[in-house]
C-alpha positions as CSV (number, residue, x, y, z in Angstrom):
1,X,0.0,0.0,0.0
2,X,1.3,3.4,-1.0
3,X,0.3,5.2,2.2
4,X,1.0,2.3,4.6
5,X,2.9,2.7,7.8
6,X,3.8,0.4,10.6
7,X,4.3,1.0,14.3
8,X,4.9,-1.4,17.2
9,X,3.1,-0.8,20.5
10,X,3.2,-2.5,23.9
11,X,0.8,-1.7,26.7
12,X,0.2,-4.8,28.7
13,X,-1.1,-8.1,27.3
14,X,-1.0,-8.1,23.5
15,X,-4.5,-9.6,23.4
16,X,-5.9,-6.2,24.6
17,X,-4.1,-4.0,22.1
18,X,-4.8,-6.4,19.2
19,X,-8.6,-6.5,20.0
20,X,-8.8,-2.7,20.0
21,X,-6.6,-1.9,17.0
22,X,-8.3,-4.5,14.8
23,X,-11.4,-2.5,15.2
24,X,-9.9,0.9,14.1
25,X,-10.8,2.3,10.7
26,X,-7.7,2.5,8.6
27,X,-5.8,-0.2,10.3
28,X,-5.0,-2.9,7.7
29,X,-3.4,-5.5,10.0
30,X,-2.5,-6.2,13.6
31,X,-0.1,-8.9,14.6
32,X,0.6,-9.9,18.2
33,X,4.3,-10.6,18.9
34,X,7.4,-9.8,20.9
35,X,10.0,-7.0,20.5
36,X,12.7,-5.3,22.5
37,X,14.5,-8.3,24.1
38,X,17.5,-10.5,23.8
39,X,17.8,-13.7,21.8
40,X,16.1,-14.9,18.6
41,X,12.7,-16.4,18.0
42,X,11.4,-16.0,21.6
43,X,8.4,-18.1,22.7
44,X,5.5,-17.1,24.9
45,X,6.8,-19.3,27.6
46,X,10.2,-17.6,27.5
47,X,8.8,-14.1,27.3
48,X,6.3,-14.7,30.2
49,X,9.2,-15.4,32.6
50,X,10.1,-11.7,32.3
51,X,13.8,-12.6,31.9
52,X,14.2,-12.1,28.1
53,X,13.6,-8.3,28.0
54,X,11.0,-8.8,25.4
55,X,7.7,-7.0,25.6
56,X,4.3,-8.3,24.4
57,X,3.5,-6.0,21.5
58,X,1.4,-5.5,18.5
59,X,2.6,-4.6,15.0
60,X,0.0,-2.2,13.7
61,X,-0.1,-1.5,9.9
62,X,-2.3,1.4,8.9
63,X,-3.2,3.7,6.0
64,X,-2.1,7.1,7.1
65,X,-4.6,8.7,4.8
66,X,-7.5,7.1,6.8
67,X,-6.1,7.1,10.3
68,X,-3.0,9.1,11.5
69,X,-0.3,7.8,13.8
70,X,-1.3,10.6,16.2
71,X,-4.9,9.2,16.4
72,X,-3.6,5.7,16.9
73,X,-1.4,6.9,19.8
74,X,-4.4,8.8,21.3
75,X,-6.2,5.5,21.4
76,X,-3.1,3.7,22.8
77,X,-2.9,6.2,25.7
78,X,-6.7,5.9,26.4
79,X,-6.8,2.1,26.7
80,X,-3.8,1.5,29.0
81,X,-2.1,3.1,31.9
82,X,1.1,4.7,30.6
83,X,2.1,5.8,34.1
84,X,2.4,2.2,35.4
85,X,6.0,0.9,35.1
86,X,6.1,-2.7,33.9
87,X,2.6,-3.4,34.9
88,X,-1.0,-3.2,33.6
89,X,-3.5,-4.4,36.1
90,X,-2.6,-7.8,37.4
91,X,-0.1,-8.3,34.5
92,X,3.2,-7.6,36.1
93,X,6.7,-7.7,34.5
94,X,8.8,-6.0,31.9
95,X,7.0,-8.0,29.2
96,X,3.9,-5.8,30.0
97,X,5.7,-2.5,29.8
98,X,4.3,0.5,28.0
99,X,6.4,1.1,24.8
100,X,6.3,2.7,21.4
101,X,8.7,1.4,18.9
102,X,8.9,3.9,16.0
103,X,10.0,3.1,12.5
104,X,11.5,6.5,11.5
105,X,12.3,10.0,12.8
106,X,8.9,11.3,11.7
107,X,7.1,8.7,13.9
108,X,9.5,9.5,16.8
109,X,8.6,13.2,16.6
110,X,4.8,12.5,16.4
111,X,5.1,10.1,19.4
112,X,7.0,12.7,21.4
113,X,4.4,15.4,20.6
114,X,1.5,13.1,21.5
115,X,3.2,12.1,24.8
116,X,3.6,15.7,25.7
117,X,-0.1,16.4,24.9
118,X,-1.3,13.3,26.8
119,X,0.8,13.9,30.0
120,X,-1.5,16.5,31.6
121,X,-4.4,13.9,31.5
122,X,-2.6,11.7,34.1
123,X,-1.8,12.3,37.8
124,X,1.6,10.6,37.4
125,X,4.4,10.9,34.8
126,X,4.1,8.9,31.7
127,X,6.7,6.1,31.8
128,X,6.1,4.8,28.2
129,X,9.4,3.8,26.6
130,X,10.1,5.4,23.2
131,X,12.7,3.6,21.1
132,X,13.5,2.6,17.5
133,X,11.7,-0.5,16.2
134,X,13.8,-3.6,16.9
135,X,13.2,-7.0,15.3
136,X,9.6,-8.0,15.7
137,X,8.8,-11.7,16.3
138,X,5.3,-12.8,15.5
139,X,3.7,-14.6,18.5
140,X,2.4,-18.2,18.2
141,X,-0.7,-18.8,16.1
142,X,-3.0,-19.2,19.1
143,X,-2.3,-15.7,20.2
144,X,-3.4,-14.1,16.9
145,X,-7.0,-12.8,16.9
146,X,-7.3,-14.2,20.5
147,X,-10.3,-12.0,21.5
148,X,-12.2,-12.8,18.4
149,X,-11.7,-16.5,18.9
150,X,-12.2,-16.5,22.7
151,X,-14.7,-13.7,23.6
152,X,-16.0,-15.6,26.6
153,X,-12.7,-16.6,28.1
154,X,-12.4,-15.1,31.6
155,X,-9.5,-12.7,30.8
156,X,-11.2,-11.6,27.6
157,X,-14.5,-10.8,29.4
158,X,-12.9,-9.0,32.4
159,X,-9.8,-7.3,30.8
160,X,-9.9,-7.2,27.0
161,X,-13.6,-6.4,26.5
162,X,-13.6,-3.3,28.8
163,X,-10.7,-1.9,26.8
164,X,-12.5,-2.5,23.5
165,X,-15.6,-0.8,25.0
166,X,-13.5,2.1,26.2
167,X,-12.2,2.6,22.7
168,X,-15.7,2.5,21.2
169,X,-16.9,5.0,23.8
170,X,-14.1,7.5,23.4
171,X,-13.5,7.1,19.6
172,X,-16.8,6.1,18.1
173,X,-16.0,7.6,14.7
174,X,-12.9,5.5,14.3
175,X,-14.7,2.1,14.5
176,X,-14.5,0.0,11.3
């Protein structure tokens, strides 16, 4: 796609981010995976120990003429707590850190701008890591489209679904 961009985001469990961003108008694909750690081809079992340095992330590909990176980051900051270091709810560890992996200097500048604009909305400082995109490793097949395939699973009902609902409430015009 001529106007296609990719950004890699981490903000807790990748099931949550994937479920939200799959519903965003202009997003052409979302893949759950791992980025920002040490070693090649990490597995979920390895990453979940918190010892690899990898974060659970989603690789979001989008058409910038339909949805801007700025809008995607507004959604990102609305659906997770960027002031919580290495934790989102009961998900604790560096693998659940808040992170934006940008693919070029323009994305870095947009992310910095959005982070400055979002900061006053929170009572604590934003701790979201901002770094160049490292190698992205796609997660195992059973993690892809997890919420769509398992909407009644406990974690999906109590953690993922409320994030999807929050997106729909705050950004109704961006729903596919």
